Phi, psi and omega in degrees: 000138179277142180296132179088356180287151179294138179249128179250117181272135177270075183256014178280162179276129178306147184302321183289346180256358178292140181063023175250122181173195181231125171261110185291118181247067179297136180093349177289150181252131180291140176286115186285349184270001182295131182273129179230165174233126183275182186292346177263006179082010181276140177278124181226169174245155178301326180297341178293343181261008177240101186259006180077001182237319185246140175289169184230139169255125182250130173235150176240115183216188168202153192291329182270012179297125187288336185212300194301315182298319179296315179298315182298310184288328175296316178295322178298316180298319179297318179291322179299324180293342181262003180258149175269351171282138190246139175297134178090334177258306183262333181203170178238157178237134178228119176251121181250127179284136178270000181263112180297342180270007179301146180245158179297323180298314179295324178296319180295319179295318181294317179297314180301322181297316186271330174297324178294336182276356180239066183294342180280359180243090186297338181253023181297323181298328179274325188266352180244111182255138174247124188227164176226166178195186179270170186298323181298318180290319178301314181297321179293316179295316180299321179295319182295319183270357178077029184261112181257131181216165180220149176257130178260110184293333181289309180273348184057039178232163179256134170267124184205159178273170172264130186207139164242133174247125178265127189237137180290165180302338179258013170096011181265132178287120183252335184198154174239153168231119185249149183099188183251358177256126182236088179304128183304322181295319179292321178298318181296315179296322178296322178290321177297319178295315180292331182288350175054047177086357182262355183233138178089162181267189182298319181296319179298318179295322180293316179298320179296321179297326181275000185240162174219146181279128178256107183295332179291320179273350182056042180200171177271138179231156179301142179262110191300312187293328177288323177295323177294318177297319179296317179297320178296318179295321179295318180297316179297320180297318180296318179296319180294321178295324180291333182273349182301313178301323179294316179297320179295321179296318178294324181289328183277338182266146181294149179289146180303319181295320180293323179295316179297321179295323179293322179294319179297322182294331182280344180288142177292144181257122179261135179275124181293142179277153176295159180299138177090351180257145179249156179292126184296144178263131183276128182259142180243137178250149180277000000 
């Protein structure tokens, strides 16, 4: 390059990645009637994975993905191993292939690969389903969750984003996780939030109450005003507990006015003499 020559930066978005991304549609409800086929070749509906008790994590991938799907699901498996919430017990996982040419054999291989990576989840084989379907169903599901993808006829690959959608037990999208890094603490809070009080313990619910989701940071952060309210309540409670002995002492001791009245009552009362009269003197004789 010659010194002083104009430099043109290639900062544009590649054509195959244009219009590829995720539009977060929080509050949208998944269509329960979508027909899927699982890795054993069984015909199922999306609604079969919504039991009204456990939240659901939804992923959209495909088995022949050269890089992104593998990175995403590997990271997901690592994070799952660090959580105390368990697949099949506390929540379910559903992976839907975006490739209409997906086969049951490839789904079984893919499922076996990732179930093996989560040994801390004994019911992962039962609680993590890998499914396929036709293009019309994929497009309908992708539209509902805001998942935009494209097929490249030259490379015969799909351009797509990395996404986890957290879904409530009744099918409502409550949270998204975008990218390939899934911090276990954030995943746990997202599941507790999606579980609507049915997932996680008292401490988990308390941590969620003290946190708020920051879409820019793609994570949960402490909520300042709630922490301030909590700190104020704790301070008032401590002050009231400290004053209890004082209140009890005042209640157990006689009031000053009552004590003074009792002393006055014990003093002898002398009857005043009429004017001009003297108190008689008592005489003693020998």
